[in-house]
N, CA, C and O atoms as a GROMACS GRO file, in nm:
protein
  420
    1UNK      N    1   0.398   0.430   1.848
    1UNK     CA    2   0.315   0.383   1.739
    1UNK      C    3   0.182   0.338   1.799
    1UNK      O    4   0.178   0.258   1.892
    2UNK      N    5   0.074   0.392   1.744
    2UNK     CA    6  -0.058   0.358   1.794
    2UNK      C    7  -0.102   0.221   1.740
    2UNK      O    8  -0.037   0.162   1.654
    3UNK      N    9  -0.213   0.174   1.793
    3UNK     CA   10  -0.261   0.041   1.756
    3UNK      C   11  -0.298   0.032   1.607
    3UNK      O   12  -0.259  -0.066   1.543
    4UNK      N   13  -0.372   0.128   1.548
    4UNK     CA   14  -0.401   0.118   1.404
    4UNK      C   15  -0.275   0.121   1.316
    4UNK      O   16  -0.268   0.052   1.215
    5UNK      N   17  -0.177   0.201   1.356
    5UNK     CA   18  -0.053   0.206   1.280
    5UNK      C   19   0.021   0.073   1.288
    5UNK      O   20   0.073   0.024   1.187
    6UNK      N   21   0.026   0.015   1.408
    6UNK     CA   22   0.093  -0.113   1.425
    6UNK      C   23   0.023  -0.222   1.345
    6UNK      O   24   0.090  -0.305   1.282
    7UNK      N   25  -0.109  -0.224   1.346
    7UNK     CA   26  -0.185  -0.325   1.271
    7UNK      C   27  -0.160  -0.309   1.121
    7UNK      O   28  -0.144  -0.408   1.050
    8UNK      N   29  -0.156  -0.184   1.072
    8UNK     CA   30  -0.132  -0.161   0.929
    8UNK      C   31   0.007  -0.209   0.888
    8UNK      O   32   0.021  -0.275   0.785
    9UNK      N   33   0.108  -0.176   0.966
    9UNK     CA   34   0.245  -0.217   0.934
    9UNK      C   35   0.259  -0.369   0.943
    9UNK      O   36   0.326  -0.430   0.859
   10UNK      N   37   0.198  -0.430   1.043
   10UNK     CA   38   0.204  -0.575   1.058
   10UNK      C   39   0.136  -0.645   0.940
   10UNK      O   40   0.189  -0.743   0.887
   11UNK      N   41   0.019  -0.596   0.899
   11UNK     CA   42  -0.051  -0.657   0.784
   11UNK      C   43   0.028  -0.638   0.656
   11UNK      O   44   0.033  -0.729   0.572
   12UNK      N   45   0.091  -0.522   0.638
   12UNK     CA   46   0.174  -0.501   0.519
   12UNK      C   47   0.294  -0.595   0.519
   12UNK      O   48   0.335  -0.645   0.414
   13UNK      N   49   0.351  -0.619   0.636
   13UNK     CA   50   0.462  -0.714   0.646
   13UNK      C   51   0.419  -0.855   0.609
   13UNK      O   52   0.490  -0.926   0.538
   14UNK      N   53   0.303  -0.897   0.658
   14UNK     CA   54   0.251  -1.030   0.622
   14UNK      C   55   0.221  -1.039   0.472
   14UNK      O   56   0.250  -1.141   0.409
   15UNK      N   57   0.164  -0.934   0.415
   15UNK     CA   58   0.138  -0.935   0.271
   15UNK      C   59   0.267  -0.940   0.190
   15UNK      O   60   0.273  -1.004   0.085
   16UNK      N   61   0.371  -0.871   0.238
   16UNK     CA   62   0.500  -0.875   0.168
   16UNK      C   63   0.560  -1.014   0.172
   16UNK      O   64   0.613  -1.062   0.072
   17UNK      N   65   0.551  -1.081   0.287
   17UNK     CA   66   0.602  -1.218   0.297
   17UNK      C   67   0.524  -1.310   0.206
   17UNK      O   68   0.584  -1.394   0.138
   18UNK      N   69   0.391  -1.297   0.203
   18UNK     CA   70   0.308  -1.380   0.117
   18UNK      C   71   0.340  -1.354  -0.030
   18UNK      O   72   0.346  -1.447  -0.111
   19UNK      N   73   0.359  -1.228  -0.065
   19UNK     CA   74   0.384  -1.192  -0.204
   19UNK      C   75   0.520  -1.243  -0.253
   19UNK      O   76   0.533  -1.283  -0.368
   20UNK      N   77   0.618  -1.242  -0.167
   20UNK     CA   78   0.752  -1.283  -0.208
   20UNK      C   79   0.771  -1.434  -0.203
   20UNK      O   80   0.840  -1.490  -0.287
   21UNK      N   81   0.710  -1.499  -0.105
   21UNK     CA   82   0.739  -1.641  -0.086
   21UNK      C   83   0.636  -1.734  -0.150
   21UNK      O   84   0.673  -1.838  -0.206
   22UNK      N   85   0.510  -1.700  -0.143
   22UNK     CA   86   0.407  -1.793  -0.185
   22UNK      C   87   0.346  -1.761  -0.322
   22UNK      O   88   0.324  -1.851  -0.402
   23UNK      N   89   0.321  -1.635  -0.348
   23UNK     CA   90   0.252  -1.595  -0.471
   23UNK      C   91   0.327  -1.628  -0.600
   23UNK      O   92   0.261  -1.663  -0.698
   24UNK      N   93   0.459  -1.618  -0.608
   24UNK     CA   94   0.525  -1.648  -0.735
   24UNK      C   95   0.511  -1.794  -0.780
   24UNK      O   96   0.530  -1.824  -0.898
   25UNK      N   97   0.477  -1.882  -0.689
   25UNK     CA   98   0.462  -2.023  -0.725
   25UNK      C   99   0.324  -2.056  -0.779
   25UNK      O  100   0.302  -2.167  -0.829
   26UNK      N  101   0.231  -1.963  -0.771
   26UNK     CA  102   0.096  -1.986  -0.823
   26UNK      C  103   0.087  -1.932  -0.965
   26UNK      O  104   0.142  -1.826  -0.996
   27UNK      N  105   0.019  -2.003  -1.050
   27UNK     CA  106   0.010  -1.968  -1.192
   27UNK      C  107  -0.063  -1.836  -1.215
   27UNK      O  108  -0.030  -1.762  -1.308
   28UNK      N  109  -0.162  -1.806  -1.132
   28UNK     CA  110  -0.242  -1.686  -1.152
   28UNK      C  111  -0.161  -1.557  -1.131
   28UNK      O  112  -0.193  -1.454  -1.189
   29UNK      N  113  -0.056  -1.563  -1.049
   29UNK     CA  114   0.025  -1.446  -1.020
   29UNK      C  115   0.154  -1.440  -1.102
   29UNK      O  116   0.246  -1.368  -1.065
   30UNK      N  117   0.163  -1.513  -1.211
   30UNK     CA  118   0.287  -1.517  -1.287
   30UNK      C  119   0.291  -1.417  -1.402
   30UNK      O  120   0.391  -1.412  -1.474
   31UNK      N  121   0.187  -1.339  -1.422
   31UNK     CA  122   0.183  -1.245  -1.533
   31UNK      C  123   0.260  -1.116  -1.504
   31UNK      O  124   0.305  -1.093  -1.392
   32UNK      N  125   0.273  -1.033  -1.607
   32UNK     CA  126   0.341  -0.905  -1.591
   32UNK      C  127   0.259  -0.805  -1.510
   32UNK      O  128   0.315  -0.711  -1.454
   33UNK      N  129   0.130  -0.824  -1.504
   33UNK     CA  130   0.044  -0.733  -1.430
   33UNK      C  131   0.074  -0.737  -1.281
   33UNK      O  132   0.050  -0.638  -1.211
   34UNK      N  133   0.127  -0.849  -1.231
   34UNK     CA  134   0.154  -0.863  -1.087
   34UNK      C  135   0.272  -0.779  -1.043
   34UNK      O  136   0.290  -0.755  -0.924
   35UNK      N  137   0.354  -0.732  -1.138
   35UNK     CA  138   0.466  -0.645  -1.102
   35UNK      C  139   0.417  -0.506  -1.064
   35UNK      O  140   0.482  -0.436  -0.986
   36UNK      N  141   0.303  -0.464  -1.118
   36UNK     CA  142   0.252  -0.330  -1.092
   36UNK      C  143   0.134  -0.328  -0.995
   36UNK      O  144   0.124  -0.237  -0.913
   37UNK      N  145   0.047  -0.425  -1.004
   37UNK     CA  146  -0.068  -0.434  -0.914
   37UNK      C  147  -0.045  -0.556  -0.826
   37UNK      O  148  -0.060  -0.669  -0.871
   38UNK      N  149  -0.010  -0.533  -0.702
   38UNK     CA  150   0.020  -0.643  -0.612
   38UNK      C  151  -0.053  -0.624  -0.480
   38UNK      O  152  -0.130  -0.529  -0.465
   39UNK      N  153  -0.030  -0.712  -0.385
   39UNK     CA  154  -0.104  -0.712  -0.260
   39UNK      C  155  -0.079  -0.585  -0.177
   39UNK      O  156  -0.171  -0.531  -0.117
   40UNK      N  157   0.044  -0.540  -0.174
   40UNK     CA  158   0.077  -0.423  -0.093
   40UNK      C  159   0.017  -0.297  -0.154
   40UNK      O  160  -0.034  -0.212  -0.081
   41UNK      N  161   0.022  -0.284  -0.285
   41UNK     CA  162  -0.041  -0.170  -0.352
   41UNK      C  163  -0.189  -0.163  -0.320
   41UNK      O  164  -0.242  -0.057  -0.287
   42UNK      N  165  -0.255  -0.276  -0.329
   42UNK     CA  166  -0.398  -0.280  -0.303
   42UNK      C  167  -0.429  -0.250  -0.156
   42UNK      O  168  -0.528  -0.183  -0.126
   43UNK      N  169  -0.346  -0.298  -0.065
   43UNK     CA  170  -0.368  -0.271   0.077
   43UNK      C  171  -0.350  -0.123   0.108
   43UNK      O  172  -0.429  -0.066   0.184
   44UNK      N  173  -0.248  -0.060   0.053
   44UNK     CA  174  -0.226   0.083   0.075
   44UNK      C  175  -0.341   0.164   0.014
   44UNK      O  176  -0.386   0.263   0.073
   45UNK      N  177  -0.388   0.122  -0.101
   45UNK     CA  178  -0.501   0.189  -0.166
   45UNK      C  179  -0.627   0.181  -0.080
   45UNK      O  180  -0.697   0.280  -0.064
   46UNK      N  181  -0.655   0.065  -0.025
   46UNK     CA  182  -0.773   0.046   0.059
   46UNK      C  183  -0.760   0.128   0.188
   46UNK      O  184  -0.857   0.190   0.231
   47UNK      N  185  -0.643   0.127   0.249
   47UNK     CA  186  -0.622   0.205   0.371
   47UNK      C  187  -0.643   0.354   0.344
   47UNK      O  188  -0.708   0.423   0.422
   48UNK      N  189  -0.589   0.402   0.233
   48UNK     CA  190  -0.603   0.544   0.201
   48UNK      C  191  -0.747   0.581   0.166
   48UNK      O  192  -0.793   0.691   0.198
   49UNK      N  193  -0.819   0.491   0.103
   49UNK     CA  194  -0.957   0.521   0.066
   49UNK      C  195  -1.050   0.528   0.187
   49UNK      O  196  -1.138   0.615   0.191
   50UNK      N  197  -1.032   0.441   0.283
   50UNK     CA  198  -1.126   0.434   0.394
   50UNK      C  199  -1.078   0.506   0.520
   50UNK      O  200  -1.143   0.498   0.624
   51UNK      N  201  -0.967   0.574   0.511
   51UNK     CA  202  -0.918   0.650   0.625
   51UNK      C  203  -0.970   0.794   0.616
   51UNK      O  204  -1.001   0.842   0.507
   52UNK      N  205  -0.978   0.859   0.728
   52UNK     CA  206  -1.017   1.000   0.728
   52UNK      C  207  -0.912   1.083   0.656
   52UNK      O  208  -0.795   1.044   0.647
   53UNK      N  209  -0.954   1.197   0.604
   53UNK     CA  210  -0.865   1.280   0.524
   53UNK      C  211  -0.744   1.329   0.604
   53UNK      O  212  -0.635   1.343   0.548
   54UNK      N  213  -0.762   1.356   0.730
   54UNK     CA  214  -0.652   1.407   0.812
   54UNK      C  215  -0.574   1.297   0.883
   54UNK      O  216  -0.482   1.326   0.959
   55UNK      N  217  -0.610   1.173   0.860
   55UNK     CA  218  -0.540   1.062   0.926
   55UNK      C  219  -0.400   1.040   0.870
   55UNK      O  220  -0.371   1.078   0.756
   56UNK      N  221  -0.315   0.980   0.950
   56UNK     CA  222  -0.176   0.960   0.911
   56UNK      C  223  -0.141   0.814   0.883
   56UNK      O  224  -0.028   0.784   0.846
   57UNK      N  225  -0.236   0.724   0.900
   57UNK     CA  226  -0.207   0.582   0.880
   57UNK      C  227  -0.180   0.553   0.732
   57UNK      O  228  -0.097   0.468   0.700
   58UNK      N  229  -0.248   0.621   0.643
   58UNK     CA  230  -0.226   0.602   0.499
   58UNK      C  231  -0.084   0.640   0.457
   58UNK      O  232  -0.022   0.571   0.376
   59UNK      N  233  -0.035   0.750   0.512
   59UNK     CA  234   0.102   0.792   0.482
   59UNK      C  235   0.203   0.693   0.538
   59UNK      O  236   0.303   0.662   0.474
   60UNK      N  237   0.176   0.644   0.659
   60UNK     CA  238   0.266   0.544   0.719
   60UNK      C  239   0.262   0.414   0.640
   60UNK      O  240   0.365   0.349   0.622
   61UNK      N  241   0.143   0.375   0.594
   61UNK     CA  242   0.132   0.254   0.512
   61UNK      C  243   0.206   0.270   0.380
   61UNK      O  244   0.266   0.175   0.331
   62UNK      N  245   0.202   0.389   0.322
   62UNK     CA  246   0.276   0.414   0.198
   62UNK      C  247   0.426   0.404   0.221
   62UNK      O  248   0.500   0.350   0.138
   63UNK      N  249   0.472   0.456   0.335
   63UNK     CA  250   0.615   0.448   0.367
   63UNK      C  251   0.659   0.304   0.385
   63UNK      O  252   0.755   0.260   0.320
   64UNK      N  253   0.590   0.229   0.472
   64UNK     CA  254   0.632   0.091   0.499
   64UNK      C  255   0.604   0.000   0.380
   64UNK      O  256   0.683  -0.091   0.352
   65UNK      N  257   0.494   0.021   0.310
   65UNK     CA  258   0.468  -0.058   0.190
   65UNK      C  259   0.575  -0.034   0.084
   65UNK      O  260   0.618  -0.128   0.017
   66UNK      N  261   0.618   0.092   0.070
   66UNK     CA  262   0.727   0.122  -0.023
   66UNK      C  263   0.857   0.057   0.016
   66UNK      O  264   0.932   0.010  -0.070
   67UNK      N  265   0.886   0.055   0.146
   67UNK     CA  266   1.009  -0.011   0.192
   67UNK      C  267   1.004  -0.160   0.164
   67UNK      O  268   1.100  -0.218   0.114
   68UNK      N  269   0.890  -0.223   0.196
   68UNK     CA  270   0.877  -0.367   0.171
   68UNK      C  271   0.887  -0.400   0.023
   68UNK      O  272   0.950  -0.499  -0.014
   69UNK      N  273   0.827  -0.318  -0.064
   69UNK     CA  274   0.835  -0.344  -0.207
   69UNK      C  275   0.974  -0.314  -0.263
   69UNK      O  276   1.022  -0.384  -0.352
   70UNK      N  277   1.039  -0.211  -0.210
   70UNK     CA  278   1.172  -0.176  -0.259
   70UNK      C  279   1.278  -0.279  -0.222
   70UNK      O  280   1.379  -0.292  -0.292
   71UNK      N  281   1.257  -0.352  -0.113
   71UNK     CA  282   1.355  -0.453  -0.074
   71UNK      C  283   1.369  -0.563  -0.179
   71UNK      O  284   1.478  -0.616  -0.199
   72UNK      N  285   1.260  -0.596  -0.245
   72UNK     CA  286   1.263  -0.705  -0.342
   72UNK      C  287   1.245  -0.658  -0.486
   72UNK      O  288   1.217  -0.739  -0.574
   73UNK      N  289   1.261  -0.530  -0.509
   73UNK     CA  290   1.242  -0.475  -0.642
   73UNK      C  291   1.375  -0.463  -0.716
   73UNK      O  292   1.480  -0.451  -0.654
   74UNK      N  293   1.368  -0.468  -0.848
   74UNK     CA  294   1.489  -0.450  -0.927
   74UNK      C  295   1.505  -0.305  -0.972
   74UNK      O  296   1.600  -0.273  -1.043
   75UNK      N  297   1.415  -0.217  -0.932
   75UNK     CA  298   1.426  -0.074  -0.960
   75UNK      C  299   1.507  -0.007  -0.849
   75UNK      O  300   1.546  -0.072  -0.752
   76UNK      N  301   1.532   0.123  -0.865
   76UNK     CA  302   1.611   0.193  -0.765
   76UNK      C  303   1.534   0.203  -0.633
   76UNK      O  304   1.411   0.205  -0.632
   77UNK      N  305   1.608   0.209  -0.524
   77UNK     CA  306   1.544   0.212  -0.392
   77UNK      C  307   1.473   0.346  -0.374
   77UNK      O  308   1.534   0.452  -0.388
   78UNK      N  309   1.347   0.339  -0.344
   78UNK     CA  310   1.265   0.458  -0.328
   78UNK      C  311   1.159   0.471  -0.435
   78UNK      O  312   1.069   0.554  -0.423
   79UNK      N  313   1.168   0.391  -0.541
   79UNK     CA  314   1.072   0.398  -0.650
   79UNK      C  315   0.931   0.370  -0.601
   79UNK      O  316   0.838   0.445  -0.630
   80UNK      N  317   0.913   0.261  -0.526
   80UNK     CA  318   0.780   0.223  -0.479
   80UNK      C  319   0.730   0.319  -0.372
   80UNK      O  320   0.610   0.340  -0.359
   81UNK      N  321   0.820   0.376  -0.294
   81UNK     CA  322   0.778   0.477  -0.196
   81UNK      C  323   0.721   0.599  -0.267
   81UNK      O  324   0.618   0.653  -0.225
   82UNK      N  325   0.787   0.642  -0.374
   82UNK     CA  326   0.738   0.756  -0.450
   82UNK      C  327   0.601   0.725  -0.511
   82UNK      O  328   0.511   0.808  -0.507
   83UNK      N  329   0.586   0.605  -0.568
   83UNK     CA  330   0.459   0.566  -0.629
   83UNK      C  331   0.349   0.561  -0.524
   83UNK      O  332   0.240   0.613  -0.547
   84UNK      N  333   0.375   0.499  -0.411
   84UNK     CA  334   0.272   0.486  -0.308
   84UNK      C  335   0.240   0.620  -0.243
   84UNK      O  336   0.124   0.645  -0.209
   85UNK      N  337   0.339   0.706  -0.224
   85UNK     CA  338   0.310   0.839  -0.172
   85UNK      C  339   0.226   0.919  -0.271
   85UNK      O  340   0.138   0.995  -0.230
   86UNK      N  341   0.252   0.903  -0.400
   86UNK     CA  342   0.171   0.971  -0.501
   86UNK      C  343   0.027   0.921  -0.500
   86UNK      O  344  -0.067   1.000  -0.513
   87UNK      N  345   0.008   0.790  -0.484
   87UNK     CA  346  -0.127   0.734  -0.478
   87UNK      C  347  -0.201   0.786  -0.355
   87UNK      O  348  -0.316   0.830  -0.366
   88UNK      N  349  -0.138   0.780  -0.239
   88UNK     CA  350  -0.202   0.827  -0.116
   88UNK      C  351  -0.227   0.978  -0.124
   88UNK      O  352  -0.332   1.025  -0.081
   89UNK      N  353  -0.133   1.053  -0.177
   89UNK     CA  354  -0.152   1.197  -0.192
   89UNK      C  355  -0.267   1.230  -0.285
   89UNK      O  356  -0.346   1.320  -0.256
   90UNK      N  357  -0.277   1.158  -0.395
   90UNK     CA  358  -0.388   1.182  -0.489
   90UNK      C  359  -0.522   1.150  -0.424
   90UNK      O  360  -0.620   1.222  -0.443
   91UNK      N  361  -0.526   1.044  -0.348
   91UNK     CA  362  -0.652   1.007  -0.282
   91UNK      C  363  -0.688   1.108  -0.174
   91UNK      O  364  -0.802   1.154  -0.168
   92UNK      N  365  -0.593   1.142  -0.089
   92UNK     CA  366  -0.623   1.229   0.025
   92UNK      C  367  -0.643   1.374  -0.016
   92UNK      O  368  -0.730   1.442   0.038
   93UNK      N  369  -0.564   1.423  -0.109
   93UNK     CA  370  -0.570   1.564  -0.142
   93UNK      C  371  -0.668   1.598  -0.254
   93UNK      O  372  -0.720   1.709  -0.258
   94UNK      N  373  -0.695   1.504  -0.342
   94UNK     CA  374  -0.784   1.533  -0.455
   94UNK      C  375  -0.916   1.460  -0.442
   94UNK      O  376  -1.022   1.522  -0.440
   95UNK      N  377  -0.910   1.329  -0.434
   95UNK     CA  378  -1.033   1.249  -0.436
   95UNK      C  379  -1.119   1.276  -0.313
   95UNK      O  380  -1.239   1.297  -0.326
   96UNK      N  381  -1.060   1.275  -0.195
   96UNK     CA  382  -1.139   1.293  -0.073
   96UNK      C  383  -1.189   1.437  -0.057
   96UNK      O  384  -1.282   1.461   0.019
   97UNK      N  385  -1.128   1.531  -0.127
   97UNK     CA  386  -1.173   1.669  -0.117
   97UNK      C  387  -1.301   1.690  -0.198
   97UNK      O  388  -1.386   1.771  -0.161
   98UNK      N  389  -1.316   1.618  -0.309
   98UNK     CA  390  -1.428   1.640  -0.398
   98UNK      C  391  -1.529   1.526  -0.402
   98UNK      O  392  -1.641   1.545  -0.451
   99UNK      N  393  -1.493   1.409  -0.351
   99UNK     CA  394  -1.581   1.293  -0.353
   99UNK      C  395  -1.600   1.246  -0.210
   99UNK      O  396  -1.503   1.234  -0.135
  100UNK      N  397  -1.722   1.221  -0.172
  100UNK     CA  398  -1.749   1.172  -0.036
  100UNK      C  399  -1.762   1.020  -0.040
  100UNK      O  400  -1.853   0.966  -0.104
  101UNK      N  401  -1.672   0.952   0.029
  101UNK     CA  402  -1.674   0.806   0.039
  101UNK      C  403  -1.717   0.771   0.181
  101UNK      O  404  -1.660   0.824   0.277
  102UNK      N  405  -1.816   0.684   0.196
  102UNK     CA  406  -1.860   0.652   0.332
  102UNK      C  407  -1.750   0.580   0.410
  102UNK      O  408  -1.691   0.483   0.362
  103UNK      N  409  -1.725   0.627   0.529
  103UNK     CA  410  -1.623   0.568   0.613
  103UNK      C  411  -1.688   0.520   0.741
  103UNK      O  412  -1.760   0.594   0.807
  104UNK      N  413  -1.663   0.396   0.776
  104UNK     CA  414  -1.723   0.337   0.894
  104UNK      C  415  -1.623   0.323   1.009
  104UNK      O  416  -1.652   0.255   1.107
  105UNK      N  417  -1.506   0.386   0.997
  105UNK     CA  418  -1.404   0.373   1.100
  105UNK      C  419  -1.420   0.481   1.202
  105UNK      O  420  -1.343   0.488   1.298
   0.00000   0.00000   0.00000
C-alpha cells in the first residue's frame, strides 16, 4: 500500500469513528439527511474529484469507505460499497472525460 492510499484509508477510518461516536450526539447531525450525505461520502467524493482519471486511490477509498459505512448500516452488507463505486465510476468515467477540473496533486 502506497503512502497516498494509506493516508486515504486512515482518514476514512478517522471519519468513520467520528461519524459513529461523536456526530450522533450533535443536534445538527440528527436529521434524516445525515443517513445519505455523511462524512465518508463527502470524503470519497472529494478524493474522486481531485484525483487523476487513471488513479486508483478513489476506487480504494470507495471500497474502504463502503466497508466502514456497511459495518454500522442497517441495510444489506455491500449497499454502501455499490453506491460509492457508482459515484466514483460516474466521476472518473463520465465527468472527468468531458469536464476538466483543475488538479493540483
